[in-house]
C-alpha positions in Angstrom: 41.2 13.0 39.0 44.9 13.2 38.7 45.9 12.7 35.1 47.7 9.4 34.4 51.4 9.7 34.4 53.3 7.8 31.7 57.1 7.2 31.3 59.2 9.2 28.8 59.2 7.4 25.4 62.5 5.4 24.9 65.3 6.4 22.6 64.8 4.1 19.6 67.7 2.8 17.8 68.6 1.9 14.0 67.9 -1.7 14.9 64.3 -2.6 14.2 64.4 -5.5 16.6 65.6 -3.5 19.4 62.9 -0.9 18.7 60.2 -3.4 19.1 61.7 -4.6 22.3 62.0 -1.1 23.6 58.5 -0.3 22.5 57.2 -3.4 24.3 58.9 -2.5 27.5 57.5 1.0 27.5 54.0 -0.2 27.0 54.3 -2.6 29.8 55.8 -0.1 32.1 53.2 2.4 31.2 50.4 0.0 31.9 51.9 -0.9 35.3 52.5 2.8 36.4 48.9 3.4 35.7 47.5 0.8 37.7 49.4 2.2 40.8 48.5 5.7 39.8 44.9 4.6 39.9 45.3 3.3 43.5 46.6 6.6 44.5 43.6 8.5 42.8 41.1 6.1 44.6 42.4 7.4 47.9 40.1 9.8 49.9 40.3 13.3 49.0 39.8 14.1 52.9 43.3 12.9 53.4 45.0 15.7 51.1 46.3 18.3 53.2 47.0 16.1 56.1 50.5 15.4 57.4 51.8 11.9 58.1 51.7 12.5 61.9 48.0 13.6 61.6 47.0 10.1 60.2 46.9 6.8 62.0 49.6 4.2 61.3 47.0 2.2 59.2 46.0 5.1 56.9 49.5 6.2 56.4 50.6 2.9 55.4 47.9 2.4 53.1 48.4 5.7 51.2 52.1 5.0 50.7 51.5 1.4 49.6 51.2 2.1 45.8 54.4 3.7 45.8 56.1 0.9 47.7 54.8 -1.7 45.3 55.7 0.4 42.2 59.4 0.5 43.5 59.2 -3.3 43.9 58.2 -3.4 40.4 61.1 -1.3 39.3 63.2 1.8 39.8 61.8 3.8 37.0 58.2 2.7 37.7 58.5 3.6 41.3 60.0 7.1 40.3 57.1 7.9 38.2 54.3 6.9 40.7 56.2 8.7 43.4 56.0 12.0 41.4 52.2 11.4 41.3 52.0 10.8 45.0 54.1 14.1 45.6 51.9 16.1 43.5 48.7 15.0 45.4 50.0 15.2 48.9 52.9 17.9 48.6 55.3 15.4 50.4 57.1 12.4 49.3 56.1 8.9 50.1 58.9 9.0 52.9 57.1 11.7 54.6 58.5 15.0 55.6 62.3 15.6 56.4 62.6 15.2 60.1 65.7 17.0 60.7 67.9 19.9 59.5 69.9 17.7 57.3 66.7 16.8 55.2 66.6 13.1 56.1 63.4 11.4 55.8 61.9 8.1 56.7 58.7 6.5 55.8 58.1 4.6 59.1 55.0 6.3 60.7 56.6 6.3 64.1 59.6 8.2 63.1 57.2 10.9 61.5 55.1 11.0 64.8 58.2 11.2 67.0 59.8 13.9 65.2 56.5 15.8 65.2 56.6 15.5 68.9 60.0 16.7 69.0 59.3 19.7 67.0 56.1 20.6 68.9 53.7 20.0 66.2 50.1 18.8 66.8 49.8 15.1 66.8 45.9 14.1 67.2 45.0 12.2 70.3 44.0 8.9 68.3 47.4 9.0 66.7 49.4 9.7 69.8 47.6 6.9 71.6 49.2 4.2 69.1 52.5 4.5 70.6 53.4 4.4 74.4 56.3 5.8 76.5 57.8 2.3 76.5 57.8 2.2 72.7 59.7 5.5 72.3 62.1 4.1 75.0 62.6 0.8 73.0 62.9 2.5 69.5 64.3 6.0 70.2 66.5 5.4 73.4 68.3 8.5 73.4 65.7 11.2 72.3 62.1 10.7 72.8 62.0 9.2 76.2 62.8 12.6 77.4 60.0 14.6 75.8 57.9 16.2 78.3 54.7 14.2 77.6 56.5 11.1 78.6 58.3 12.1 81.8 56.1 10.8 84.8 58.5 11.4 87.6 60.9 13.9 89.3 63.9 11.6 88.6 62.8 11.2 85.0 62.5 15.0 84.7 66.2 15.5 86.0 67.3 13.1 83.5 65.5 14.8 80.6 66.8 18.3 81.7 70.2 16.8 81.7 69.8 15.4 78.3 68.3 18.3 76.6 70.8 20.7 78.1 73.8 18.8 76.9 72.1 18.7 73.5 71.7 22.4 73.5 75.3 23.0 74.7 76.6 20.8 71.7 74.6 23.0 69.2 75.6 26.2 70.8 79.3 25.2 70.6 78.8 24.5 66.8 77.2 27.9 66.4 79.9 29.6 68.3 82.7 27.9 66.5 80.7 28.1 63.1 80.9 24.5 62.5 78.2 24.0 59.9 78.0 21.0 57.7 74.4 20.1 56.9 73.0 22.8 58.8 73.0 26.5 58.5 73.5 28.9 61.2 69.7 29.8 61.2 68.7 26.1 61.3 70.8 25.6 64.3 69.5 28.5 66.1 66.0 27.1 65.3 67.1 24.0 67.0 68.3 25.5 70.1 65.0 27.3 70.2 63.2 24.0 70.0 65.3 22.7 73.0 64.7 25.9 75.0 61.0 25.3 74.6 61.3 21.6 75.7 63.5 22.8 78.8 60.7 25.3 79.6 58.0 22.6 79.3 60.1 20.2 81.5 60.5 23.0 84.3 56.6 23.4 84.7 55.7 19.7 84.9 54.0 18.7 88.0 53.7 15.0 89.4 51.0 13.1 91.1 52.8 13.4 94.7 53.0 17.0 94.4 49.5 17.8 93.3 47.5 15.6 95.5 46.8 12.9 93.0 48.2 9.2 92.5 47.0 6.0 92.2 
């Protein structure tokens, strides 16, 4: 079992009354921290090693809940509980960074969406929780153009245009050596990601071309 993590002892002052108050606060915080840590410890060990996009939305929200509650109880309490979560799962309660600027977001749909974008494997039961219409509503400018959600020749042409323009912007940044949050190597990996998406789009077949249809 993950050892319980306590907050650091407070720095005591020369005032006995203040020292008693600090010690009381420390003990209360330690007890609350242990409450949330025990919630994390009780989570199934089978989840260790899984990525956020490999879990259903319900499971993901259940494992980050203790950290969210801890932060609601106080910044220091949340910070200590977050350390335990990171030690157990090897990523933060906000999930993995979803771009080369190292931004992250705890919303399950963001973790799943960027996994699709990177080409990571997303289990069928997780993918089934989100529809094409959902991505169009929430991520209008990116995810509606992923190959798996393109269902017609018209959408294919729109998607090719979208990713080609994005690739051109990144290549311009590389050519002009315009690096802020990303290194040149990161930008080149992003170009490779766009090349893969464009390659997948080029091989798409639609019902009217394959003899299928409703």
